[in-house]
C-alpha positions in Angstrom: 0.5 4.1 -8.7 -0.9 5.7 -5.4 0.8 9.2 -5.8 0.1 11.1 -9.0 3.2 12.8 -9.7 1.1 15.8 -11.7 -0.9 16.7 -9.0 0.3 20.0 -8.5 -1.2 20.7 -11.8 -4.6 20.8 -10.4 -4.0 22.5 -7.4 -2.9 25.9 -10.0 -6.6 26.6 -10.0 -7.3 26.0 -6.4 -4.4 28.5 -5.7 -5.4 31.1 -7.9 -9.0 31.4 -7.1 -7.6 31.4 -3.5 -5.4 34.6 -4.3 -8.6 36.4 -6.0 -10.5 35.5 -2.7 -7.2 37.0 -0.5 -6.8 39.7 -2.7 -10.2 41.0 -2.9 -10.5 41.1 0.8 -12.5 37.7 1.3 -10.2 36.6 4.4 -13.1 34.6 6.1 -14.0 32.7 3.1 -9.9 32.4 1.7 -9.2 31.3 5.5 -12.1 28.9 5.3 -10.9 27.5 2.1 -7.4 26.9 3.4 -8.5 25.0 6.7 -10.7 22.9 4.7 -7.8 22.0 2.0 -5.4 21.6 5.4 -7.9 19.3 6.7 -8.1 17.1 3.5 -4.3 16.9 2.9 -4.2 15.6 6.9 -6.9 13.1 6.4 -5.3 12.0 3.0 -1.6 11.5 4.6 -3.0 9.3 7.3 -4.1 7.2 4.3 -1.0 7.2 2.8 1.1 7.0 5.8 0.1 3.1 5.9 1.1 0.8 3.1 -2.1 -1.2 3.8 -4.6 1.5 4.0 -2.7 3.3 0.8 -3.1 0.0 -1.2 -7.0 -0.3 0.2 -7.3 3.4 -1.0 -6.0 2.2 -4.4 -8.0 -0.9 -4.8 -11.1 0.6 -3.6 -10.6 3.2 -6.7 -9.5 1.4 -9.2 -10.9 -2.7 -8.1 -9.6 -4.5 -11.5 -5.9 -3.0 -11.6 -3.9 -6.2 -11.3 -1.0 -3.7 -10.2 -2.8 -2.4 -6.9 -4.2 -6.0 -6.5 -0.7 -7.2 -6.2 0.7 -4.6 -4.2 -2.3 -4.7 -1.6 -1.7 -8.7 -0.9 1.9 -7.9 -0.5 1.1 -5.2 2.2 -1.0 -7.6 3.9 1.6 -10.5 3.5 4.5 -8.4 5.4 2.1 -7.7 8.0 1.5 -11.4 8.5 -2.1 -10.6 7.5 -4.4 -13.7 6.2 -6.1 -11.8 3.8 -2.7 -11.8 1.7 -3.7 -15.1 -0.4 -6.8 -13.8 -0.7 -6.7 -10.5 -2.5 -4.4 -11.0 -4.8 -6.8 -13.2 -6.7 -10.0 -11.2 -6.1 
């Protein structure tokens, strides 16, 4: 639920556009796009590196998803966080 196994499909268009930029000689713009995408990737890796942050992110995106709420409660419980009990019934 946290990571979509088809995420690479959306990156095909970005890779194609980036290839066109680099091929046409727009090295500055191409480099800027690479830096921005790398920064976003590193930032999201921080979210995914922690189960609580990952499930909080999933619940923020889909607040009524019972699987996400349950997994968040379980992640809280594994940490001994008192929010574990309240998050599964939200």
